[in-house]
C-alpha positions, 0 to 999 in steps of 0.5 A: 645191527645189535644182538643181545646174547644174554636174551637167549643164553648162547649163540645159534649155529647160524649166527656163529657160522655167519661170523666165521664166514667173514673172511676180509682183511682187516676184520676188527674184534674188540673184547672186554670184560664188564663188572656189572655190580661195580658202580665204578666200573659202570662209569669206566666201561665207556672209557675202556671201550673208547680206549680199545677203539682208539687202539684198533684205530692206531693199529689200522693206521699203521697199515692203511691210509685214513681215507681207506679206513674211513668207512670201517671206522665210521661203522665202528663209531656208529656201533659205539653209540648203540652200546647198552652200558646198563645191560648187566652183562659180564662181557662184550664183543664188537666185530666190524669189517667193511661189510659187517658190524655187530655187538654181542653181550656175553653172560661171562667174563672175557679177556680184554683184547683187540684183534685185527685179522682176516676173520673175527676172533670168535673164540669167546663166542665159540666158548659161549656156545660150546663150553659146558656151562650152557645146559638144558633142564627138563623138569617132569612133574605129574601134570606138565613138562617144563624146559629151562635153559641154564648158564651156570647157576641161572635158569630161564624157562623156555616157552617155545617148542611146545613147552610147557607141555601138559601131560594128558594121560588117561587113567592117571590119578592125583599124586598119592599122599606122602609119596612121590610116586604116581598111581597109574591105571589103564593105558599107562604104556600107550599114553606115557610113551606117546607123551615122552616121545613128544617131549623128546622131539621138542627138546631135540627141536630146542637144541637145534642140532647142538650137543647141549648137556641135559639135566633131569628133574622129577620123581624116580619113576617118571625119570626112569620111564623117560629114560626108557623112551629117550634112550632106547636107541643105540645112539641117544640124542641127549647127554644127561649130566645130572639128575635131581630126584623129587617132586619140585613142581612148586619149587621157586625158580631161584631155589631150583637154580641152587639145587641143580647147578652143583649137580650139573657142574659135577657132571660136566667135570666128569665128562672132561675126565672121560675125554682125558681118558680117551686122549690117553687111549688115542695115544696108544694107537697113534691117534693123538696130537699134542701142542699147537704145531701138531694140532694145527697140522691135523686140523688142516688135514681134517683129522681131528675128532675131538679138540681139547684146549684151555680156555685162556690159551692164545698164541700168535703164529705164522702159517707157512708151507713148512708148517706153523711157526709160533711167534712172540707178542712183539710180532703179533701185529705183523700183517703176515701173523695170525693174531691167534692161531688157537682161535683159527684151529678151533674154527677149522675143527668146527668147520670139519665136523669135530667136537671141542672140549674146553678146560680151565687154564693149566689143566692141559699143561702136560699137553702144551695147553692143547691136544687132539684125538684124531680120526685116523 
């Protein structure tokens, strides 16, 4: 069975949960970056996949007999024949155990590695789902509301959940010449409020209970009125990270991408800065954990409200009654070693209702690359 992640930029909660619920040893994860614009790499990618599969097979044969591994290896080889090497993706993830086999194409590069553990190495899919580069763009024009899903500087229009959603408001005239404002006459409040409530509900359905950043595009008056409707509650449903003011209904999509992404990127950086401030405040009242050992313990106790972690931080470890014991890469393949205790920690935090905030490599160095804001 094959899943093409780049068709819908992200991973549904159901799909991610299905992966994380796979607890069987051995579970094989194969991850590799792809460089679609390089003709040489397109020729080398099948060879790299075969080499990684051979590495997985060699590691399995150190623990199991050929007969025991035959069904799993057959599933792995069958998957290899289904790979679309012309997909134009930037990364690939292959997951196989005795009862599960699936390919994901990733819209960003990943670190090349093979992991064999009691569950799949879902870190990169978690990043695809939770890191800030995925966002929605709501464009409110004079006549219609459009919703787009973004992955960095690429947008695709969502044609579902009622979008594009036409505005039907009695008493609204055409846009006035030489201005971005709209002349509104009768029934303004009633019909616009009902429309924006429909838009709000449709966005909520599209987000599917996920906390996805939202960017807004439209004239100031329209956005201000949407704010009034969408954020009148004590706890807003959306996190608006960027605003592009103006009438852009006739702007080509590619130009929209170049205008909105720098604003979104800047807004997301501001969000990470606020999380760092929260971590500092948590330190003052004893609700901060720093370093993998402390964070691991807090995760097992379901005490983590927000996990801060560098995207490229990996660490093998042994989980024992006395706590987590970090090991070097020479012991990574030992049967009692967690191939990546950071990945295990991320999954535990998600399973206990915590939030994850990813940072670039080195940004959390003073916190030993991982830290947490605790609930108590």
